[in-house]
C-alpha positions in Angstrom: 81.3 117.4 116.6 79.1 115.0 118.7 76.1 115.8 116.7 78.1 115.1 113.4 79.1 111.7 114.9 75.4 110.9 115.8 74.1 111.7 112.5 76.8 109.7 110.8 75.9 106.6 112.9 72.2 107.2 112.0 73.0 107.4 108.2 75.3 104.3 108.5 72.5 102.3 110.3 69.9 103.2 107.8 72.1 102.5 104.7 72.9 99.2 106.3 69.3 98.1 106.7 68.5 99.1 103.3 71.5 97.4 101.7 70.7 94.2 103.6 68.0 93.3 101.1 69.4 95.2 98.0 72.2 93.7 96.1 73.0 97.0 94.4 75.6 99.1 96.2 74.2 102.3 97.5 76.1 105.6 97.3 76.9 106.9 100.8 75.4 110.5 101.1 77.9 113.2 102.3 77.0 114.7 105.6 77.6 118.5 105.6 78.4 120.0 109.1 77.4 123.6 109.9 79.4 125.7 112.5 78.7 129.1 113.5 81.8 131.3 113.0 83.4 133.5 115.6 81.9 136.8 114.5 78.4 135.4 114.7 79.1 133.6 118.0 80.5 136.9 119.5 77.2 138.6 118.9 75.6 136.3 121.5 78.0 137.5 124.2 78.5 140.8 126.1 81.8 142.7 125.9 83.5 143.0 129.2 86.5 145.3 129.4 87.3 144.1 132.9 88.0 140.7 131.4 89.9 142.0 128.4 87.0 141.7 126.1 86.2 145.4 125.3 84.2 144.8 122.2 82.7 142.3 119.7 86.1 142.0 117.9 87.9 140.9 121.1 85.2 138.3 121.7 85.5 137.0 118.2 89.3 136.7 118.3 89.1 134.7 121.6 86.5 132.6 120.0 88.4 132.0 116.9 90.7 129.1 118.1 87.8 127.3 119.7 85.9 127.4 116.4 89.0 126.3 114.5 89.5 123.3 116.8 85.9 122.2 116.2 86.6 122.5 112.4 89.8 120.5 112.7 88.0 117.8 114.7 85.3 117.4 112.0 87.9 117.3 109.2 89.8 114.7 111.2 86.5 112.6 111.7 86.1 112.5 107.9 83.6 115.3 107.3 83.9 116.1 103.6 81.9 119.5 103.8 81.8 122.1 106.5 79.8 125.3 106.3 81.1 128.0 108.5 78.1 130.2 109.0 78.6 133.9 109.4 75.3 135.6 108.9 76.3 138.4 111.3 79.0 139.3 108.8 76.5 140.1 106.1 74.2 141.7 108.5 76.7 144.2 109.8 79.3 144.6 106.9 77.7 148.0 106.2 79.2 149.3 109.4 82.3 147.2 109.9 85.5 147.1 107.8 84.6 144.3 105.3 88.4 143.4 104.9 88.7 142.8 108.6 85.7 140.4 108.5 87.4 138.5 105.5 90.6 138.2 107.6 88.7 136.8 110.5 87.0 134.3 108.3 90.2 133.2 106.5 92.1 132.7 109.7 89.3 130.6 111.1 89.4 128.1 108.3 93.0 128.2 107.4 94.0 124.8 109.0 91.2 122.9 107.3 91.5 124.3 103.8 92.4 121.5 101.5 91.4 118.8 104.1 87.6 119.3 103.6 85.2 121.4 101.5 84.8 124.7 103.1 81.5 126.7 102.5 80.2 129.8 103.9 76.6 131.0 104.6 75.8 134.6 104.4 72.3 135.9 105.0 70.5 138.9 106.7 69.1 137.2 109.8 66.1 135.1 110.7 65.2 136.1 114.1 61.4 135.2 114.6 61.4 134.9 110.7 62.6 138.5 110.3 65.8 140.0 109.0 68.1 141.9 111.4 70.2 143.9 109.0 70.0 146.0 105.8 69.3 143.4 103.1 72.1 144.5 100.7 75.0 142.5 99.4 76.7 145.6 98.0 78.6 146.5 101.1 80.1 142.9 101.2 81.7 143.1 97.7 84.2 143.1 96.3 86.0 142.4 99.7 84.1 139.0 100.3 85.3 137.6 97.0 88.6 136.9 98.9 86.8 134.5 101.3 89.0 131.4 101.5 85.9 129.0 100.8 84.9 126.5 98.2 81.3 127.7 98.1 79.5 130.9 99.1 75.8 131.0 99.9 73.8 134.2 99.5 70.2 134.9 100.4 68.1 135.9 97.2 64.5 134.7 97.5 63.3 136.8 100.3 64.7 139.8 98.4 63.0 139.1 95.1 66.5 138.2 93.6 67.8 141.8 93.9 71.4 142.1 93.1 71.3 138.6 91.5 74.1 139.9 89.0 76.6 139.6 92.0 76.6 135.8 91.8 78.6 136.1 88.6 81.8 137.4 90.3 81.3 134.7 93.0 81.0 131.9 90.5 84.1 133.0 88.8 86.0 132.1 91.9 84.1 129.4 93.6 80.7 127.6 93.6 77.9 129.9 94.5 74.9 128.7 96.5 71.8 130.7 95.9 68.7 130.9 98.1 65.8 130.1 95.9 63.4 129.4 98.7 62.1 132.1 101.0 62.2 130.6 104.6 60.5 133.7 105.9 57.3 133.4 103.8 54.5 130.8 104.1 53.9 131.0 100.4 54.9 127.5 99.1 57.0 127.8 96.1 55.9 125.4 93.4 58.2 123.3 91.4 57.6 125.7 88.4 58.5 128.8 90.6 61.7 127.1 91.5 62.4 126.1 87.9 62.0 129.8 86.8 64.3 131.0 89.6 67.0 128.5 88.6 66.9 129.6 85.1 67.4 133.1 86.2 70.4 132.1 88.1 71.9 130.4 85.1 71.9 133.8 83.3 74.8 134.7 85.7 76.4 131.5 86.8 77.2 128.2 84.9 75.4 125.1 86.1 78.7 123.4 87.2 79.1 126.2 89.7 75.6 126.7 90.8 74.2 125.2 94.0 70.4 125.7 94.9 69.2 126.0 98.4 66.8 127.7 100.9 67.7 131.3 101.8 68.5 130.2 105.3 67.8 127.5 107.8 64.2 126.4 108.5 64.2 126.5 112.2 61.7 129.3 112.2 59.4 127.8 109.6 56.6 125.4 110.5 57.4 121.7 109.7 54.6 121.2 107.4 55.7 124.2 105.3 59.4 123.4 105.6 58.9 119.9 104.2 56.8 121.0 101.3 59.3 123.8 100.4 62.2 121.3 100.3 60.2 118.7 98.2 59.3 121.5 95.7 62.9 122.7 95.6 64.1 119.3 94.6 61.3 118.9 92.1 61.9 122.3 90.5 65.9 121.7 90.2 65.3 118.2 88.7 62.9 119.8 86.2 65.5 122.1 85.0 68.3 119.3 85.0 66.1 117.2 82.8 65.5 120.2 80.4 69.2 120.8 80.2 70.0 117.0 79.6 71.8 116.7 82.9 70.0 113.5 84.0 66.8 112.8 85.9 
């Protein structure tokens, strides 16, 4: 919450300075807050039966109201878009009951649904630029289609777009954000690479349901590479937008 407020002040200050010499009103960009979900947070703690936390599930249930209060505070502060990141769910869905994971997610976000745009982030881990779980989406579905979210993000680029067809059923229910930049690789995707990947995604999801993003956060990627990957991502998406007559 404090970080969101800091960034909001920073954006407002910069927009104010830009607007001072510009008679044309500027559109205020929307800040998207990212909050780790209770299942992912629980993996950073050790179960302790003596304290009534015998396993990861008990920890996650105890963390749920804490995470929910953070989401409620962000919504009350005017945050228009919140991503509840649960990469551990996608990493370990193969060995858990996926319906139980869905229930945990939905109960976490139930008090902010309709008050803000709720997103989810699902990937296969990025510990020291390495995955930590089997990189397959199949164990998640169809159960994860019942996530109570407006946008679902899936990792694709690092997996060479395996199971890309699964974005179709996601897009039938909500927006689907597809990772088209591999954050684990130091190959710098060109705008042309990105454009080709976007076109592949459009074979399974309509443009008005499709969001383009990196596979995961760029915390493990050197800044020089991260910046260029993002620049090329934007350039490639705009190339396709122009070809489709969507502006730019």
